[in-house]
TORNUDREN-801713 format. One line per field, with one value per residue: x, y, z of N, C-alpha, C in turn; chain; residue number from 1. Coordinates in pm, whole numbers. Atoms other than C-alpha are relative to their C-alpha. Layout:
<sites>
n_u	c(X_...)
n_v	c(Y_...)
n_w	c(Z_...)
ca_u	c(X_...)
ca_v	c(Y_...)
ca_w	c(Z_...)
c_u	c(X_...)
c_v	c(Y_...)
c_w	c(Z_...)
c	c(A_...)
k	c(NUM_...)
</sites>
This chain:
<sites>
n_u	c(78_-70_-18_40_69_-97_-107_59_117_80_82_102_106_87_92_142_61_-15_70_-52_6_-124_4_-119_-26_-123_-102_47_108_128_59_15_92_38_81_12_-76_20_-116_-5_-138_14_-117_56_-82_-21_17_-123_-25_28_75_88_77_97_38_120_19_124_11_139_60_31_-120_-50_-121_-46_-134_-46_-143_-62_-134_-92_-73_-140_-93_76_67_111_-31_110_-35_124_1_15_-104_-110_-43_-30_38_-79_37_-105_12_111_129_-18_-46_-31_20_-48_41_7_94_-79_20_-59_-129_-63_84_5_63_-30_118_-19_122_-3_114_18_-28_112_10_128_-8_-124_-25_-95_-31_-78_-76_-16_-118_-23_-138_-57_56_136_98_130_7_130_23_98_43_78_31_24_140_1_-134)
n_v	c(-85_-123_-30_-140_-19_15_-97_-135_16_-123_1_105_-54_-83_83_-28_-113_-127_-114_-124_-125_-57_-145_-48_-140_-55_-20_-98_62_-20_125_8_109_94_109_118_115_136_78_141_47_146_86_122_121_68_-99_-60_-119_24_-113_-56_-111_-65_-132_-55_-139_-64_-142_-43_-30_125_59_120_62_123_36_125_-1_126_-22_112_-11_40_-72_-71_-115_22_-69_-21_-39_11_-92_-135_-39_88_-42_101_-30_71_-33_-72_33_92_-54_-88_46_-108_36_-93_39_-101_25_23_-102_-125_45_-97_-8_119_-19_80_17_60_67_34_81_-8_126_94_36_-43_-138_-35_-137_6_-127_4_-120_-2_-73_-20_-50_9_-104_34_-97_23_112_64_42_109_64_119_99_134_42_146_60)
n_w	c(-90_-37_-143_-19_-128_-109_9_-3_-88_-7_122_-15_-86_83_80_-18_71_-69_58_-54_75_52_13_70_-31_57_-103_-98_-76_67_47_145_34_-106_50_-85_49_-49_42_-38_-7_0_9_60_-6_129_105_52_-81_-141_-52_102_-57_87_-50_60_-43_43_-26_-17_130_69_60_-67_55_-65_43_-58_-23_-40_-51_-18_-125_7_-89_-103_60_92_124_93_136_76_113_-52_-96_-38_-132_-100_-138_-101_-138_-73_-142_-25_43_115_131_93_140_101_135_104_109_121_101_-49_-52_-90_-118_-85_-130_-117_-86_-132_-42_-144_-44_-144_-69_10_143_57_50_70_42_110_64_123_31_145_45_144_11_-135_-86_-44_50_-62_-92_-18_-138_9_-125_36_-102_53_2_-8_-5)
ca_u	c(6824_6925_7060_6892_6667_6959_7216_6979_6753_6646_6528_6343_6145_5992_5805_5438_5215_5263_5042_5146_5194_5472_5542_5788_5951_6205_6520_6330_6063_5789_5554_5571_5356_5170_5029_4925_5120_5071_5392_5423_5760_5796_6057_5933_6061_6202_6211_6474_6442_6478_6316_6023_5861_5549_5487_5140_5076_4752_4690_4374_4322_4282_4633_4775_5112_5242_5607_5766_6114_6262_6581_6880_7102_7480_7745_7492_7335_7007_7057_6803_6839_6507_6409_6355_6623_6955_7064_7149_7044_7238_7185_7371_7235_6948_6674_6815_6846_7014_6913_7100_6946_6950_6689_6828_6671_6834_7203_7297_7041_7042_6880_6980_6699_6713_6454_6388_6168_6021_6109_5756_5799_5471_5589_5845_5991_6170_6347_6473_6746_6741_7068_7129_7490_7582_7372_7063_6752_6456_6352_6070_5932_5745_5548_5406_5236_5212_4870_4965_5264)
ca_v	c(-15283_-14926_-14820_-14480_-14527_-14637_-14390_-14090_-14133_-13767_-13789_-14114_-13923_-13716_-14012_-13939_-13656_-13294_-12988_-12629_-12280_-12143_-11770_-11617_-11289_-11057_-10949_-10667_-10907_-10801_-11092_-11190_-11506_-11735_-12077_-12404_-12728_-13101_-13304_-13683_-13821_-14192_-14465_-14726_-15081_-15273_-14961_-14803_-14500_-14545_-14202_-14049_-13712_-13560_-13187_-13046_-12672_-12474_-12100_-11909_-11814_-12184_-12240_-12586_-12754_-13104_-13211_-13551_-13598_-13947_-13964_-14195_-14264_-14273_-14177_-14071_-13824_-13814_-13718_-13569_-13550_-13486_-13298_-12994_-12996_-13140_-13146_-13327_-13345_-13441_-13441_-13201_-13291_-13482_-13253_-13081_-13172_-12937_-12951_-12782_-12776_-12587_-12555_-12692_-12420_-12146_-12239_-11918_-11986_-12227_-12272_-12385_-12525_-12591_-12840_-12867_-13147_-13126_-13386_-13532_-13563_-13380_-13029_-12894_-12552_-12501_-12206_-12168_-11918_-11833_-11725_-11581_-11523_-11612_-11328_-11392_-11236_-11398_-11650_-11900_-11959_-12287_-12415_-12769_-13027_-13400_-13531_-13900_-14126)
ca_w	c(24653_24732_25072_25042_25347_25566_25440_25411_25717_25723_25361_25444_25709_25425_25275_25220_25104_25199_25144_25183_25050_24834_24861_24612_24718_24559_24744_24918_25050_24808_24734_24366_24374_24613_24534_24699_24674_24715_24704_24711_24823_24749_24787_24536_24580_24283_24068_23848_24077_24454_24503_24317_24383_24229_24276_24211_24224_24208_24188_24279_23911_23820_23684_23763_23715_23786_23771_23831_23970_23962_24166_24161_24459_24482_24740_25006_24766_24579_24213_23973_23596_23422_23109_23333_23606_23710_24072_24390_24756_25067_25443_25671_26016_26180_26044_25734_25368_25119_24753_24469_24123_23799_23527_23201_22987_23201_23234_23420_23695_23993_24333_24677_24889_25263_25385_25761_25896_26245_26511_26486_26104_26038_25943_25698_25638_25308_25152_24798_24722_24351_24185_23839_23736_24097_24241_24453_24302_24477_24743_24781_25131_25179_25478_25461_25672_25620_25517_25483_25544)
c_u	c(86_10_-49_-68_96_103_-48_-127_-87_-91_-112_-117_-100_-101_-145_-45_1_-83_54_-19_140_-20_133_16_127_98_-38_-113_-137_-50_-24_-105_-27_-85_4_76_-50_115_-12_145_-5_136_-46_99_9_-25_137_42_-34_-75_-82_-86_-92_-41_-121_-23_-132_1_-148_-68_-32_119_45_126_26_135_43_152_50_143_79_80_142_80_-70_-59_-112_25_-124_57_-123_9_1_118_113_47_29_-42_86_-44_115_-7_-126_-138_6_51_25_-17_57_-55_-1_-103_80_-18_57_137_70_-75_6_-63_69_-126_43_-135_16_-124_-7_30_-115_-29_-128_0_135_3_108_23_83_70_36_119_2_136_64_-45_-142_-97_-140_10_-142_-7_-113_-27_-91_-32_-34_-150_-13_144_23)
c_v	c(118_13_139_23_-6_113_145_-4_125_8_-103_48_86_-81_35_120_123_107_127_117_43_151_45_148_46_30_106_-56_19_-134_8_-103_-81_-108_-118_-116_-129_-82_-143_-44_-151_-67_-134_-117_-60_93_47_119_-27_114_57_107_57_130_49_139_52_147_38_32_-125_-66_-121_-47_-129_-36_-126_0_-137_27_-128_24_-51_86_87_131_-48_87_10_39_-26_93_145_47_-102_47_-116_48_-82_49_72_-20_-84_56_79_-74_126_-55_112_-46_120_-42_-9_109_136_-31_97_13_-131_38_-84_-4_-62_-54_-44_-82_3_-135_-101_-42_47_142_21_150_-9_140_-27_134_-7_89_8_67_16_112_-40_105_-24_-121_-57_-52_-102_-54_-116_-81_-132_-30_-152_-49_-91)
c_w	c(46_152_35_136_118_0_-7_87_12_-123_12_86_-78_-80_32_-81_89_-73_64_-92_-38_-12_-60_30_-71_114_103_86_-62_-55_-150_-41_126_-64_97_-62_64_-56_52_-8_21_-10_-59_7_-139_-118_-47_86_145_68_-115_65_-107_68_-78_59_-53_44_10_-132_-81_-67_83_-71_76_-60_74_4_46_44_10_127_-18_98_103_-50_-90_-122_-88_-136_-87_-121_47_86_7_136_92_138_94_137_68_151_17_-34_-130_-123_-83_-142_-86_-133_-92_-103_-130_-105_41_62_96_133_78_133_105_84_131_44_145_33_152_67_-6_-144_-68_-56_-67_-26_-107_-53_-124_-14_-147_-38_-152_-12_138_93_39_-53_52_93_-4_142_-2_140_-40_123_-68_6_-5_-2_-117)
c	c(A_A_A_A_A_A_A_A_A_A_A_A_A_A_A_A_A_A_A_A_A_A_A_A_A_A_A_A_A_A_A_A_A_A_A_A_A_A_A_A_A_A_A_A_A_A_A_A_A_A_A_A_A_A_A_A_A_A_A_A_A_A_A_A_A_A_A_A_A_A_A_A_A_A_A_A_A_A_A_A_A_A_A_A_A_A_A_A_A_A_A_A_A_A_A_A_A_A_A_A_A_A_A_A_A_A_A_A_A_A_A_A_A_A_A_A_A_A_A_A_A_A_A_A_A_A_A_A_A_A_A_A_A_A_A_A_A_A_A_A_A_A_A_A_A_A_A_A_A)
k	c(1_2_3_4_5_6_7_8_9_10_11_12_13_14_15_16_17_18_19_20_21_22_23_24_25_26_27_28_29_30_31_32_33_34_35_36_37_38_39_40_41_42_43_44_45_46_47_48_49_50_51_52_53_54_55_56_57_58_59_60_61_62_63_64_65_66_67_68_69_70_71_72_73_74_75_76_77_78_79_80_81_82_83_84_85_86_87_88_89_90_91_92_93_94_95_96_97_98_99_100_101_102_103_104_105_106_107_108_109_110_111_112_113_114_115_116_117_118_119_120_121_122_123_124_125_126_127_128_129_130_131_132_133_134_135_136_137_138_139_140_141_142_143_144_145_146_147_148_149)
</sites>
């Protein structure tokens, strides 16, 4: 049995379903894209993966995407290694998780994400900082609210 819930209590507070809006902006603040999201954050028992996340995105033009992120746990960090991304997440205080990941098909690109959960555990603010060749080139701003625990 994994100690993920005990050793990453802030991450454990994210369990459940979240809906929100993603807004992608360039470095001048110009909006490049906006879409809706529904994320499911799970801690399955008796599973190979102590953490499992499903991200569903929808755009107004009808486009849809779904991505699954099984996570392993080691050394007080959540680790991802899927066909799409490789990365890790760790807690920095009582409301913040930092996630670093890179897309495998773009080796010169990576992201840092800061995830803030509210004290009542029902709202999240997330920001992605996108880097290419170690230079920031865009940001994603995400606002979410919990729809189920």
